[in-house]
C-alpha positions as CSV (number, residue, x, y, z in Angstrom):
1,M,-6.6,-7.2,14.0
2,K,-3.8,-8.8,11.9
3,H,-1.1,-6.3,11.7
4,Y,1.0,-6.2,8.2
5,Q,5.0,-5.1,8.3
6,L,7.2,-5.0,5.5
7,P,10.3,-7.2,5.4
8,D,12.8,-6.6,8.2
9,D,16.1,-7.5,5.5
10,V,14.8,-5.2,2.9
11,E,15.8,-1.5,3.0
12,F,13.8,1.1,2.2
13,P,14.9,5.2,2.6
14,E,13.2,8.5,3.3
15,L,11.3,9.3,0.6
16,D,10.9,13.3,-0.1
17,D,8.2,15.1,0.5
18,A,7.5,15.9,-3.8
19,S,7.1,12.1,-3.9
20,K,4.9,11.7,-0.8
21,A,2.9,14.1,-2.6
22,E,2.7,12.4,-5.9
23,I,1.7,9.7,-4.1
24,D,-1.2,11.3,-2.0
25,A,-2.7,12.9,-5.5
26,A,-2.4,9.4,-7.1
27,F,-4.5,7.6,-4.1
28,D,-6.7,10.8,-4.5
29,C,-7.5,10.2,-7.9
30,I,-7.6,6.8,-7.3
31,D,-10.4,6.8,-4.7
32,S,-12.7,9.1,-7.2
33,I,-12.8,6.1,-9.4
34,P,-15.8,4.1,-9.4
35,P,-15.0,0.7,-8.4
36,S,-15.7,-1.7,-11.7
37,D,-17.1,-4.9,-12.5
38,P,-15.1,-7.3,-10.3
39,D,-14.8,-9.8,-12.9
40,D,-13.0,-7.4,-15.1
41,I,-10.0,-7.0,-12.3
42,P,-7.1,-8.7,-13.3
43,I,-5.3,-10.8,-10.7
44,V,-1.7,-9.7,-10.0
45,E,0.8,-11.1,-7.9
46,G,2.1,-9.8,-4.7
47,F,4.8,-8.1,-4.2
48,T,7.5,-10.5,-2.8
49,P,10.9,-9.5,-0.6
50,E,12.6,-10.7,-3.7
51,F,11.1,-8.4,-6.1
52,L,11.4,-5.5,-4.0
53,R,15.2,-6.7,-3.4
54,T,15.4,-5.7,-7.6
55,L,13.8,-2.5,-7.4
56,P,15.9,1.0,-7.1
57,A,16.1,2.5,-4.1
58,K,13.4,5.1,-5.0
59,N,11.0,2.8,-5.9
60,R,11.2,0.8,-2.7
61,A,10.9,3.9,-0.7
62,M,7.7,4.6,-3.1
63,Y,6.4,1.2,-2.9
64,K,7.0,1.6,1.3
65,Y,5.1,5.2,1.5
66,G,2.0,3.7,-0.6
67,Y,1.9,0.4,1.3
68,L,2.1,1.9,4.6
69,K,-0.6,4.5,3.7
70,M,-3.0,1.6,2.5
71,V,-2.3,-0.4,6.4
72,R,-3.0,2.3,8.4
73,E,-6.5,3.3,6.1
74,Y,-7.7,-0.4,6.6
75,E,-6.2,-0.5,10.0
76,D,-8.7,2.9,10.4
77,F,-11.9,1.2,8.4
78,M,-11.5,-2.3,10.7
79,R,-11.2,0.1,13.9
80,S,-14.7,2.1,12.5
81,H,-16.3,-1.3,11.9
82,P,-15.5,-3.8,14.7
83,E,-18.0,-6.3,13.6
84,L,-16.1,-7.1,10.6
85,D,-12.6,-8.3,12.7
86,K,-12.8,-11.6,13.1
87,D,-9.2,-12.6,13.6
């Protein structure tokens, strides 16, 4: 299984509990949205280290929290479906 890491040279401050709760609520809301037609999904550029460096500290903290949450969910899914792990 691949392990995804944040860039070491970008500072990510700690996020306060209220912001973590807001992000968790947003993830819960997103999970309840039915999937759309794949042809209707726009192509979105990923976050690059260069872009992350331009964000305010709180936004970098929010990004890190959400990113690590998605990585944990992905890794949990892959652990429960070892037949999909081809890496």
